N, C-alpha and C positions, 0 to 999 in steps of 0.2 A: 504493500500500500504506500510505499515510499515515505513513511513517517520516520525520516532519518534522525530527527531530534530525539524522539522517544527511544528509538533503537539504540542510539549512542548512550542514553542514560541507562538503559537496561544492561548494556555491555559493561558500562562503568561499575554498576552494582555488583556484577559477577566478579570483576577484578578486585573491588574493594572489600566485598563481604566473603568471598571464597578464595583466599590467597593460595590455598593448596589444591584448588580444583584443577583437574586435567584440562579444563576448558579455559583456564585463565589466559593463556597466551593467545588463543584464538579470539577471546573476548576483547583483549587489549588491542589486538590488531583490527578487529571489526569496528571497535569504537572509533578508531582513527578514520577508517574508511567511511563510516557514517557521517562523521563531521566534515570530511572532504566533500561528500555528496551534498551536504547542507550548503557548503560554500559555493558549489556550482549553481545553486538555485537562489542564493541569497543576494539581496541588493545592498549596496553600500548606503549606510545612513550617516549619522554624524560621527566624525572621527573622535575616538576617545583614547585615553592613556591606559595602558595595561602594564602590569608589573609581573614579569615572568620570574618565578623563584627557582633557585637552584638549577640554573641552565646547565645541562649536561653533567649534573652532579657537582658543579663547581662551588656550590654553597653561596653563590652571589645572586643578587636580584638584578635583572635587566629591565629597563624601561622601554616600552615600544608604543608606537601610535598605530591603532588598528581602526579599520573603517566600519566594522560591525561587531556584534557580540559573539559571532561564531568563531572568528579567528582565535581568540583567547582559549576557547575550548579545544580547538584543534592543536594548538601549540602545547597546551598542558598535557593533552593525551599523548602526543609524540614524546614529550619530555619524560612522562611517567613510564612509557614503554621502555625507553632507553635505560632508565635507572632500574626498573623492576626486572627486565628480561634481557640482560646483557648477552646471554648466550643464544638467544632465539635466532632461528634460521631466517626469520623475517626482518632481522635487524638491518641488513643492507637496504631493503626496500623502504623501511621506516626512516632511516637516515636520509635517503634521497628525497622522500616526501617532506620531511622536516626542513631540509635545506631549501627546497623549492618554495615552501610556504614563507620562510623567512626572507628569501630573495624577493618574493612578490610584495613583501611589506617594506621594501627598500632597506633591508638590514643585511647588506652584503658581508659585513664583518662576522656577524653571527652565523650566517649561512656558510661562510668559509670554514668556520670552526667545526661545523657539523660534517662538511665534506672531508675535512682533514682528519677527523676522527675515523671516518670510514676507511680512508687510505691507510692510516696507521694501524687500526685495530683489525681490519678485514682485508689484508692485501691480496687475498686470493679471490675476492668478490668480483663478479662480472661487471660491477658498477665502478670499479676503481678508475678505469680509463676515463669514463664519463665524469667522475668526481674531480679528476685533475682538470678537465676542461671547464667544469663549472667553477672551480677555484680560480681559474684564469679569468672567467667572466666576472666573478666577484671582484677580482683585483682591478679589472678595467673600470668597473662601476665605482671603485674607490680611488680611481686615478693613480693606482699603483702599477704603472705600465711595465716597468722592468720585472716586477714580480709576476705579472700576468704572462709575460713572455717566457719566464722560467717554467711556470706551470705547464704551459702549452708545449714548450720545447721538450719537456720530460716525456710527453706522449710520443712525440716524433722519434725520440732517441730510444725509449724503453719499449715502446709497443709499435714498431714499424709495420707489423703485419695487420694492424687494425686500420685498413685502408681508409675507410670513411672517416674514422675518428682522426687519423693523421691529417686528412684534408681539412677537417674542421679545425684542427690545431694550427695548421698553417694560416687559416683565415683569422684565427684569434691572434696569432703572432703579428700578422699584418695590421690587424685592427689596433693592437696595443702600440705598435710602432707608429702607426699613423696618428693615433690620438696623442702620443708623446710629442710628435713633431708639431701637431696642431697646438699643443700646449705652449711650446716655445713660440709659435707664431702669435698666439693670443697675448703672450707676455711682451711681444715686440722684439724678441731676440731672433732677428732674421737670419743671422749667421748659423746659430744652432739649429734653427728650424730647417734651413736649406740643407745642412749636412745630414740631418735626420731623414728628411725626405729623400735625399740622394741615396742614403744607405738602404732605404726601403726599396727603391727602384733597382738597386744592384742585387739585393738578396731575395726579393719576392719572386715566387714561381707563378704568381698570378699576373697575367699580362695586363689586366684591367687596372689592378692596384699599381703595378710598376709604371704604367703609362701616366696615371694620375699623379703618382709621386714625382715623376720627372717634371711634369708641368708645375707642380707646387714648388719643387726644388729650384727650378729656373726663376720663378716669380720671387722667391725669397732671396736668392742670390742677387737678383736685380735690385730688390728693395734694400738689401744690405750693402749695396755699392760694389759688389763683386761682379763687374760687368763681364769679365773674361769667362768666369765660371758659368754665368748665366748663358752666355753665348754657347759655350761647350755643351751645356745641358739641353738647350733648345735643339741644337744640332744632333745631340744624342737621341732625342725623341724622334727626329727625322730618320736616323739610321736604324733604330730599333723598331719603330712603329710607323712605317711610311704610309700605312692605310688609316692612321688615326684621324679622327674628325678634327682634331686640334692642330693638325700639322701645318696648315697654311698660316694660321695665326702665330704658331711657334716660329716658323721660318721668317715671317715678317718681323717679329720682335727681335729675333737674332740679327737680322739684317740691320734693323734700326740701331741696335746696340753697337754693331760694327761701325756704322756710320758715326755714332757718337765718339768712337775711339779713332776715327779717321782711318779705319781699316777698310778702305774703299773696295778693293778687289774681293775680299771675303764677303762684304755686304752685297755686292753685285751677284756673286755666286749664290748666296742664300735667296735673294729675290728671284733669280731665274730658276732655282731649284723648286721654289714654290709654284711657279707657273708651269714648269714641266710636269709636276705632280698633280696640280689642280688647275687645269687650264680655265675652268669656269668659276674659279674662286672669286668672291667679291673683292679680294685683295689683288687679283691678277693685273689689272690695268695699272694700278698704282705701283705694283712691284716692277713691271717692265720699265715704266718711266723712271722710277727711282734707281734701277740698276744702270740705266743709261747715264744718269747723273753721276753715279758712283764711278763708272768707268771714266767719265770725263774728269772727275776730280783726281782720279789716279793717273791721269795723263795718257790713258789708253784710248786715244781718240778714234781709232778705227773701230774698236769694240763699241764705243759710245755711239758712233754714227750708225752702225748696223742695228744697235738696239733701239735708237730713236726711230729708225726706219721701220723696225718691227712694230713698234708702238703705233706709228702713224698708219701702218697697213691694217692693224687689227682693232685698235680702240679709238673710237671717235665720239664717245658719249660725253666727254668732259671738254667743252670748248676751250677753256682756259689752258688746260694741260696740253691740248692738241696744238694750240698756237705756240706754246712754249717749246714743245718738241720740234716743231717746224723751225722756229727761230734758232734754237740751240744747234740743230743739225746744220743749218746754214752757217752759223758762227764757226763750227768746226771746219767746214769747207773753206770758209774765209781765212781762218788762221793758217791753213796749209796752202793758201793762195790758189785754190781751185775756184776762181771767181765766178765762172759761168754757172757751175752747179750751185754755189752759194747764192747767187742772185736768184736762181729759180726757187730755192727754199724761201728766200726773203719775200719775193713776189707772191708766193703761195700763202705766206703768213698774212700779208696785207689783204689779199683777195679773200682768204678764209674769214678774216676779221670782218670785212665788209659784208660777207654773206651772213655771218652770225648776227650782225646789226640789223640787216634786212629782215631776218627771221625773228627779230626781237628777243634774241638770246642775250642774257647779261654777260658781257665780256669786258675785261680790262683792256686799256689801250697801250699798256706798257710794251708788250711784245711787237705789235705792229709799228710802234714808234721806234723801237730798237732796230727792227728790220729795215725801216725806211732810212734810218741813219746809216746803217751798214751798206745799204745800196749806194748812198752818197759816198761812203768811203771807197767802195769799189770803183766808182766813176772818178773819184778824186785821184786814186792811184794812177789811172790812165791819164788823167789831166796833168798830173805832176810830171809824168815822163816825157811830155811833149816839150821840146826845146826850140828856140828860135835858131834854126839852122836850115841849110838848103834841103829842099826848096822852101824859101822863106815865106812866100805867099800862102802856100798850102799849109804849112805848119802854123802860121798865124791864124788862119781861118779855123783850122782844127782846134787850136787852143781856145779860140773864142767860143766855138760851139760847145766844147766841153765845159768851159767856164759857166756858161748859162745853164747847162744840164746839171752841173754839180750844185750850183746855187739853188736851183729848183728842188733838187733832192733834199738839201739841208733845210730849206724853208718848209718843205712838206713835213720833215721829221719834227721840226720845232712846232708845227701847227697842232700836234697831238697834245701839247702842253703837259708833257711828262718831264719833271724837273731834270732827271738824269740826261735825257736825250735832247731837251730844249737847250740846256747849257752846252752840251756837246756840239750840237748843230750850230749854235750861235758862235762858238769858238771857231769851228771849222769854216764858217762863212768868212770870218776874219782871215783865217789862214788861206782861203781861196783867193782873196784879194792880194794878200802878200805873195802868193805863188805867181800871180800875174806880173807883179812887180819884179820878182826874181827872173821870170821868163825873159823880160827885156834886159835887165841889168847884167845877167850872165851870158848874154848873147856874145858870139865871137867878135873880137876886136881886130881891125885891120892894122897892119904895121904902118903907123903914122907918127908924125912928130909929136913930142911930148906936149907941146903947148896946144896942138890941135886935139890930142887925146883928152887933155884936161878940159878943154872947152866942150868937147863931145860928151864927156861924162857929166859935166855940169848941166848941160842941156837934158841929158838922159835922166838925171836926178829930178829935174823939174817935171819931166813927162811921167815918171812913175810915182811922183808924190801923191796924186789923187788916189791911186790904189792903196797906198799906205795910210792915207787919211781915212779912207773907207774901212780899211782893216781895223784902224784904231777905233773908229766909231762903233764897229761891230763888237770889239772886245769891251769897250766902255759900256755899251748897252747891256751886254751880257752880265757884267759885274753889277751894274746898277740894279737890274731886275732881280738878280740872284740875292743881293743884299736886302732888297725890299721884301723878298719872300722868305728870307731866312735860310737860303740855300748856300752851301759851301762844299765844293767838291773839286776834283782835279781839273775840271774844265774851267771852273771859275778862277782857280789859282793860276792856271796857265794863261788865262785871259789877262790877269793882273800883270803877270810877268811880261807878256808881249806888249801891254800898254806902256810899261816902264821902258822897254827897249825902243819902241816906236816914238814914245814921247821924247826921248833923247834925240832921236834922229830927226824928228820934225820940229824940235824946239818947243815942245809943249810941256808945261810944268804940271805935275800932279798936285791936286789939292790935298789937304791934311788927311782926309780919310781914304785916299787912294782912288777916288772916282773922279775922273777928269770931266771938264765941262763938255756937254754934248755939242758936237759941231754939226750935227745933222743926221738924218736917217740914213741907214745903209741901203744903197740901191745897187742894182745890177749895172754892170758896164753896158752901155748901149750896144745893141746888136750890130748896128752899122757904125763902126768907129771912124770911117773915112780914112784920112791919111794921118790923123793924129797919133795913132798907135803903131805906125810902121817905121821901120828903120832903113835908111839908105846908107850903105857903106860902099862908096864908089871905088873903082880901081885906082883913081887918082889919090885916094887916101884923105879926102876932106873930112869924112866922118861926121856928117851933119844929120840931125834929126829933122824930119819934115812931116 
């Protein structure tokens, strides 16, 4: 009829009133079973305090908190059985039930004493292996992780044939080690935590635990400032668990840490390993772009260019990054003087930016401004190489055409109003005028008398003075605008330096703050110069300008 409460009372009366009865042992055992059945159907009410006297015959009283009135009856019944029937064949079973009840009441220390009694007093019991494992579990509950590992490792070493229990022991060992490492982590001891997690990864035969431990170890090494160890650990995850779901994030972090240490080649390799392993990773596009930057920083420009091209061919969802990849690829070609290819990249940068603007996609103007400036630099290089030599008319016309093209390029670059490239373009506008002055001044001289040569050069100085004045005005305007906008960079400083030189040549004195009076706006040289800009050096050696 399942009246477990009255059944338990009846069994208790047999034990108490008939101590010599042959049914005493069975009654004591059934009393415990009845109370356990009660517990299965009981509901928790208010928690109360219970005093358990003479626990395991120790003579001491222990205080416990219990959720209902049935637990005290169960605990007393178990304790009575252990004291009254020490030689009973049921003892192992009762000790296991007693320990389980205490553990469920969050009394791991008391439960451990019960399991330890079984191990010590009944070493041949079939419950001994399980008791070791339960002791390990109690130790974990009490955060005694080293003790927990010892209990579990005893099973591995002493009972290797108990396959299932050995597997459970390994899980407990891993759990104890993991919780120990997490304890260091919680205390903020990142170095100790990292080493603990690293040890788990090395020793665990559970791939899931080992993988997770490597991730945690890397994070803790990183947090503790051990960047090299963090990188090694992230890479170790890649080598040991290439199919891990965490591998792309791990390689990305490893690469970023390599970048922070200026280990550019290793960073690039980690980025590209990520893409090779996870082509569709959300990190893939960023990884390819970043690897190209790393190769560039390492001076491996061919690798960088190939990687930028790979990015441009595959990833087009980020307009800003796409423009930067185009411009950087062009800059690499520019640096190696492959000007035609560089110009194609720069033009593509500008055209792509214009397309993004038409499509109302938000894009920054920095890259097209740089691209436009470098297009000007390419044309300037051609312009600079043209000298006033035979055939004179042809070279003069070519110089003039290039002069206008270069000025147009630089003015277009300045129109983007990006401080870096506006100041750069403004400086080079001045340099373009100076280059035209050089073009005339360094033209070949005929063998003529010294007085005629001096007269010729005096006239030539007057002819090239307007170019120098316009160069001076360009530098002056650049410095003035830069100072008004709080900008100071190499282009502004070079403008100041050229102002000082030209000021001396032109007889202009600099004011106190280094900005000279504005003499007028910078204008292009008229496309039709007439005869003013030509030189006649006749065979008779008169050497006149006309």
